[in-house]
Every structure is written in C-alpha cells, then in structure tokens.
C-alpha positions as CSV (number, residue, x, y, z in Angstrom):
1,X,100.0,-64.8,-64.1
2,X,100.3,-67.9,-66.3
3,X,102.7,-66.1,-68.5
4,X,104.9,-65.0,-65.6
5,X,105.1,-68.6,-64.3
6,X,106.0,-69.9,-67.8
7,X,108.9,-67.5,-67.8
8,X,109.8,-68.7,-64.3
9,X,109.9,-72.4,-65.4
10,X,111.9,-71.6,-68.5
11,X,114.5,-69.7,-66.4
12,X,114.7,-72.5,-63.9
13,X,115.3,-75.0,-66.7
14,X,118.0,-72.7,-68.1
15,X,119.7,-72.5,-64.7
16,X,119.6,-76.3,-64.4
17,X,121.2,-76.7,-67.8
18,X,124.0,-74.2,-67.0
19,X,124.9,-75.8,-63.6
20,X,128.1,-77.3,-64.8
21,X,131.1,-78.3,-62.6
22,X,133.1,-75.3,-61.4
23,X,136.7,-74.7,-62.2
24,X,139.3,-74.8,-59.4
25,X,139.3,-70.9,-59.4
26,X,135.6,-70.7,-59.2
27,X,135.4,-73.4,-56.5
28,X,137.7,-71.2,-54.3
29,X,135.4,-68.2,-54.6
30,X,134.4,-67.2,-51.0
31,X,131.0,-66.0,-52.3
32,X,130.1,-69.7,-52.7
33,X,130.1,-70.2,-48.9
34,X,126.8,-69.7,-47.2
35,X,126.5,-66.2,-45.5
36,X,124.6,-66.5,-42.3
37,X,124.5,-62.7,-41.8
38,X,123.2,-62.0,-45.3
39,X,121.3,-65.0,-46.7
40,X,119.6,-63.0,-49.5
41,X,120.3,-60.3,-52.1
42,X,117.5,-58.1,-50.6
43,X,116.2,-57.0,-47.2
44,X,112.7,-56.7,-48.6
45,X,113.0,-54.3,-51.5
46,X,116.4,-52.8,-50.6
47,X,119.5,-54.6,-52.0
48,X,122.1,-56.1,-49.7
49,X,125.8,-56.5,-50.3
50,X,125.6,-60.3,-50.7
51,X,127.9,-61.3,-53.5
52,X,126.9,-63.6,-56.4
53,X,129.7,-66.0,-57.4
54,X,131.1,-65.7,-60.8
55,X,129.1,-67.4,-63.6
56,X,126.3,-68.3,-61.1
57,X,122.6,-67.5,-61.3
58,X,120.0,-66.2,-58.8
59,X,116.3,-65.9,-59.1
60,X,113.7,-64.0,-57.2
61,X,109.9,-64.1,-57.2
62,X,108.1,-61.2,-55.5
63,X,104.3,-61.1,-54.8
64,X,102.3,-58.3,-53.2
65,X,98.6,-58.8,-52.7
66,X,96.6,-55.7,-53.7
67,X,94.0,-55.4,-50.9
68,X,95.0,-53.4,-47.8
69,X,94.4,-55.3,-44.6
70,X,92.5,-52.4,-43.1
71,X,90.0,-52.1,-45.9
72,X,86.4,-53.0,-45.0
73,X,85.1,-54.9,-42.0
74,X,86.9,-57.9,-40.4
75,X,84.3,-60.3,-41.8
76,X,84.7,-58.9,-45.3
77,X,88.5,-59.2,-45.0
78,X,88.3,-62.7,-43.7
79,X,85.9,-63.6,-46.5
80,X,88.6,-62.4,-48.9
81,X,91.1,-64.6,-47.0
82,X,92.9,-61.5,-45.7
83,X,93.6,-60.1,-49.1
84,X,94.9,-63.4,-50.7
85,X,91.8,-63.5,-53.0
86,X,92.6,-60.1,-54.3
87,X,94.7,-59.2,-57.3
88,X,98.5,-59.0,-56.9
89,X,101.6,-57.4,-58.3
90,X,104.1,-60.1,-59.2
91,X,107.7,-59.8,-60.1
92,X,110.4,-62.1,-61.5
93,X,114.1,-61.5,-61.4
94,X,117.1,-63.2,-63.0
95,X,120.7,-62.2,-62.0
96,X,124.1,-63.4,-63.1
97,X,127.6,-63.1,-61.6
98,X,129.6,-61.5,-64.4
99,X,132.9,-60.9,-62.6
100,X,134.3,-61.2,-59.1
101,X,132.1,-58.9,-57.0
102,X,130.0,-57.8,-60.0
103,X,126.6,-58.9,-61.0
104,X,123.8,-57.7,-63.3
105,X,120.2,-58.7,-63.9
106,X,116.7,-57.9,-65.1
107,X,113.5,-57.7,-63.1
108,X,110.0,-57.5,-64.4
109,X,106.7,-56.8,-62.5
110,X,103.2,-57.6,-63.7
111,X,102.4,-53.9,-64.2
112,X,104.8,-54.2,-67.2
113,X,107.7,-52.3,-65.5
114,X,111.1,-53.7,-66.4
115,X,114.2,-52.8,-64.4
116,X,117.8,-53.5,-65.6
117,X,120.4,-53.3,-62.9
118,X,124.1,-53.8,-62.2
119,X,125.8,-54.1,-58.8
120,X,129.5,-54.0,-57.9
121,X,131.2,-54.6,-54.6
122,X,133.7,-51.8,-53.8
123,X,134.7,-53.0,-50.3
124,X,134.1,-56.2,-48.5
125,X,133.7,-56.5,-44.7
126,X,136.3,-59.2,-44.1
127,X,139.0,-56.9,-45.5
128,X,137.7,-53.4,-44.6
129,X,135.2,-53.9,-41.7
130,X,132.4,-52.6,-43.9
131,X,130.6,-53.8,-47.0
132,X,130.2,-51.1,-49.7
133,X,128.4,-51.8,-53.1
134,X,127.4,-49.5,-55.9
135,X,124.1,-50.2,-57.7
136,X,123.0,-48.6,-60.9
137,X,119.7,-49.4,-62.6
138,X,117.0,-48.0,-64.9
139,X,113.2,-48.7,-64.9
140,X,111.1,-48.6,-68.0
141,X,107.3,-48.8,-68.0
142,X,105.2,-50.5,-70.7
143,X,107.8,-53.3,-71.1
144,X,110.6,-50.8,-71.2
145,X,109.1,-48.7,-74.0
146,X,108.1,-45.6,-71.9
147,X,109.0,-43.4,-68.9
148,X,112.6,-44.4,-68.1
149,X,113.7,-43.7,-64.5
150,X,117.5,-44.1,-63.9
151,X,118.8,-44.6,-60.4
152,X,122.1,-44.9,-58.5
153,X,122.4,-46.3,-54.9
154,X,125.3,-46.8,-52.5
155,X,124.8,-49.8,-50.2
156,X,126.7,-49.8,-46.9
157,X,126.4,-52.9,-44.8
158,X,127.7,-54.0,-41.4
159,X,127.5,-57.7,-40.7
160,X,127.0,-58.7,-37.0
161,X,128.9,-61.9,-37.0
162,X,126.5,-64.6,-38.0
163,X,123.6,-62.8,-36.3
164,X,122.4,-60.5,-39.0
165,X,123.3,-57.2,-40.7
166,X,122.6,-53.5,-40.7
167,X,122.2,-51.4,-43.9
168,X,122.3,-47.7,-44.9
169,X,121.4,-47.0,-48.6
170,X,121.4,-43.4,-49.9
171,X,120.1,-43.3,-53.5
172,X,119.2,-40.9,-56.3
173,X,116.4,-41.6,-58.7
174,X,115.7,-39.5,-61.8
175,X,112.3,-39.1,-63.6
176,X,110.6,-40.3,-60.4
177,X,107.5,-38.0,-61.1
178,X,105.5,-39.7,-63.9
179,X,102.1,-38.1,-63.4
180,X,102.0,-35.1,-61.0
181,X,101.9,-31.9,-63.0
182,X,101.4,-29.8,-59.9
183,X,105.1,-29.9,-59.1
184,X,108.3,-29.4,-61.0
185,X,110.2,-32.0,-58.9
186,X,111.3,-34.8,-61.2
187,X,114.0,-36.5,-59.0
188,X,114.1,-38.0,-55.6
189,X,116.8,-38.6,-53.0
190,X,116.2,-41.6,-50.7
191,X,118.0,-42.7,-47.6
192,X,117.0,-46.4,-47.1
193,X,117.7,-48.1,-43.7
194,X,117.4,-51.8,-43.1
195,X,118.2,-54.6,-40.7
196,X,118.2,-58.4,-40.6
197,X,118.3,-60.4,-37.4
198,X,118.9,-64.1,-37.1
199,X,116.5,-65.7,-34.6
200,X,117.4,-69.4,-35.2
201,X,119.8,-71.3,-37.5
202,X,117.7,-70.6,-40.6
203,X,115.1,-68.1,-39.4
204,X,115.4,-64.3,-39.7
205,X,113.3,-61.2,-39.2
206,X,113.8,-58.1,-41.4
207,X,112.7,-54.5,-41.4
208,X,113.4,-51.6,-43.7
209,X,112.2,-48.0,-44.3
210,X,113.0,-45.7,-47.2
211,X,112.4,-42.0,-46.3
212,X,112.7,-39.5,-49.0
213,X,115.1,-36.6,-48.1
214,X,114.5,-34.2,-51.0
215,X,112.8,-33.9,-54.4
216,X,109.6,-35.6,-55.4
217,X,108.0,-37.1,-52.3
218,X,104.4,-38.3,-52.8
219,X,102.5,-40.5,-50.4
220,X,104.2,-42.1,-47.4
221,X,107.7,-43.5,-47.1
222,X,107.7,-47.2,-47.9
223,X,108.1,-49.4,-44.9
224,X,108.4,-53.2,-44.9
225,X,108.9,-55.9,-42.2
226,X,108.8,-59.6,-42.3
227,X,110.0,-63.1,-41.3
228,X,111.9,-65.5,-43.5
229,X,113.1,-69.1,-43.6
230,X,116.1,-70.4,-45.4
231,X,116.2,-74.0,-46.7
232,X,119.4,-74.8,-48.7
233,X,119.5,-72.5,-51.7
234,X,115.9,-71.3,-51.1
235,X,114.8,-68.4,-49.0
236,X,111.1,-67.7,-48.4
237,X,110.0,-64.3,-46.8
238,X,106.6,-63.4,-45.6
239,X,106.3,-59.6,-45.5
240,X,104.0,-56.7,-44.7
241,X,104.4,-53.3,-46.4
242,X,102.5,-50.1,-46.7
243,X,102.8,-50.3,-50.5
244,X,103.0,-53.0,-53.2
245,X,105.9,-51.6,-55.4
246,X,109.4,-53.1,-55.4
247,X,111.7,-51.4,-57.9
248,X,114.0,-48.5,-56.8
249,X,112.0,-45.9,-58.8
250,X,108.8,-47.3,-57.3
251,X,110.2,-47.1,-53.8
252,X,111.0,-43.4,-54.5
253,X,107.4,-42.8,-55.2
254,X,106.5,-44.2,-51.7
255,X,103.7,-46.3,-50.3
256,X,100.0,-45.5,-50.3
257,X,99.7,-44.4,-46.7
258,X,100.8,-45.3,-43.2
259,X,97.4,-46.8,-42.6
260,X,97.4,-49.3,-45.5
261,X,99.3,-52.6,-45.0
262,X,99.6,-55.3,-47.6
263,X,100.6,-59.0,-47.3
264,X,103.3,-60.1,-49.6
265,X,106.1,-62.6,-50.0
266,X,109.5,-63.0,-51.7
267,X,111.0,-66.3,-52.8
268,X,114.7,-66.5,-53.8
269,X,116.6,-69.4,-55.3
270,X,120.4,-69.5,-55.6
271,X,121.8,-71.9,-58.2
272,X,125.1,-72.6,-56.5
C-alpha cells in the first residue's frame, strides 16, 4: 500500500508540472468541455467512450475490499467495519491523450498485474448518433513477466442528452485460463452491458454486467453497481461488486459467486 501511494503522489506531481497553457488548437478541442452524460472513463470496470483531450492526463485509483459482505455473522461483519478492516486489491492507472480521439495508458493492481491499453474513437455521437471506440490491451502477471492475456473490445455508447448513457461492449480475451487444467478453453468472449444515470447535477448511479458468451467461463459473471459524485475534475464512486478484479482479462474470469458482494470505490482525476 505505501508503495502504491508513493507512485500516486509522484504521478500527481508529474501531472502538475506538465499542466502548461494549451495552444489555440488544443483549447478548441471539444473533449475539454465537461460531459454530463459521460463524466468518467469507466462505468465501474467497463470503459466508456469519453475522450481524453490531446496531451492531457487522467488518473484512476481503484480499491476493492477483500471480505464479502455476507461472510460470517452481522456482529462479526460490523466488528470488521463491514469489510473495511480487511485486505484490499488496489489499482493505479495513468492515461495520456496521444492524438485526437486516441489515448493510451498503464494500469497496475496490487496483485502485481499490469495492463497496457490503447483506445481510439472511431465514431462520435454528435456526428453519427452513436459513440464507437476500439480498445486493445494486454495483461501481464508478476509485474508483466508472466501469463500475458491480450484483449480487444468494441465500446458502443448512446448518450441520453445530459442524463446519462447506455453501453454495449463485446470483447475477446485470449489466454484467459491461467490455472484450470480440466478444460482446453483458453479464450473468452464477453458481452458487457452498462448504464449511467444522472440523478442530480453532479450525482450519478451506475450498473454493469459482463456475461461470458463462449469459451472459458469460470465462476459467475461479474456484476457491479454504485453511486458517484463529481466535483470539478474529480469523480468518486462507491461501488458493490460480486468480485474484486478490474482488468479486462480479470473480468473475463468472472466474479466469485452471485452470493458474494464486496465494497469498493474508484477515484478519478482529470488534469484538464
């Protein structure tokens, strides 16, 4: 944990130093304007089609507490502060706007999984009535030394004015089976579905589910829901999921069960 937060503070300092005045072309980038329908780059674990302005930075902190809310008696759970005293899986992400509509980044979780990803906007809703992005990534365990799992996803979004957005995200993940020798399946096809609804000016609710359609399908489909609050360039989300994993390959491996629910949160900071 201390090491992760040291990385966070170093990245924040780097972002502050790189926040230089924008050129006239960059200042006219529509991605700089707040998007009330899509205030974040993720629903909970599934990506959105929110664009990152050119040469700008975004950070994300994810945190999933490791104790299921249904484990043990209520008194025991309350004594553990509803799972907050348990261990957690933490992740840190840094993303950068490389070109108009294109962004790339790196995400590391505390179980030493590193994910590199790139995302490009193919269609935007203002022009075509539908947002379409392509996302390509690869996971590597043991600090990207072992067990590489590539993935490709198509992200389709429909903004509902300023009231929220709907998402459909078919994806393919390779090398999704890292340990089950009882099956020859080694790839997974996922059809993620998500929604975000705006309750008040800066308050939203989110829900997503990632059923596996074919291939390696252990455990239960990952489900998440939550409530979030936006404050300037920050967005804080309190969420509940039936699993603690957050990368695309981890989503393909599913949650623990439909009876286990974990408290978590996401914190996003946009530096623009």
